[in-house]
Steps between C-alpha positions, in 0.01 A plus 500: 500500500795688645789271587674524838825596328331772298330640807831516684671675209218749461493564874872563513482742209202677652681535830801649324299740285276613785750534784622851596802603292660830412303701247788496252539122533128452434515728198800309366318170542191635327718628216659158470162326483365748244813461289476121517137518389596717203784270399283190537233664283746571218756220530315222684551354845830340397661840439852526651509632855781729390259674260256563784778618730643742245164657423416527871839654577605231748748215509402145416590406854231733630235305311621165629527635854130584497387219270731195510305321227352633177163363614522719812538810283215398269268437795597835655440683170158341460399579858630856472293569188187341648543690828538832319178438307310390810622793708397746229134416564486674838684806367262531205198451725617790717583732211235429234127460464396133522435448130824667395699317769375168365581588139847626584577191706394274215749686279775424753392138512517475121856633517581237763367221278709629209812512718430152636553353153872556549485247783282249316780257417585465868149511643382219271816291529367269769775606742361458855653836593215669310208285610374748756497801270153454344354487852700809596372675189138430594540565873651845446306626200150364558442688830644819349263484205211400724536821702487709181203308364302540820571873512401539135185295559403706806540814289276354229775471240501122455264214568521333840535137393853513358746251646850649531682175428285433193578847369873455566516187289269638232732795449806275506343282232426799281861613539627176345691564175255544214529383143597852395732555795332836556493595873256782423242240399518340845443835667198565277349163589561560871334838461194321367505270805509799734216659305307178550544527876318831485213357293342287774162583653661574836733766361424852390560594140718798577856480627 
């Protein structure tokens, strides 16, 4: 359950990220969040803020002005990555055929899961600042996937009885580190899952 404190923090961050700002300021903030994600992925969530600042081309004070606490930055990074993945669904639906849009979005989602491992130490720390993030993850990504699944089902590419949330967590589970540590293996297994979606009696055989 999302704590009151977590909801307030998330709401404040959302208000900041969504409010009208100059285009260059928004780009700089997005660069900062992307850089932080990259640093967290390689050096962990306890990486020095100075390292993030140097790679982003900003001063350390800039980070603390936007994100007074490290937890604020971690929450913002997580939300930014989830939002980018969720927003990609509508763009893919407009640009691609339903079956291809679904497949391409799943690829983006796999990348998100891989990137999320850099935040694992924080997200599983028990800190109340992160309690609302699993709900945010589901609330943003499940509707996005559901739209793609329904379009693919209407076009006869996948069966009609697939639950978006079930598929989200199935893919996430398959993306867990394997005994061999081979990320290609996870993608192969997820490919088999997607093939299975097309094997139901309510879906056509062709793509």
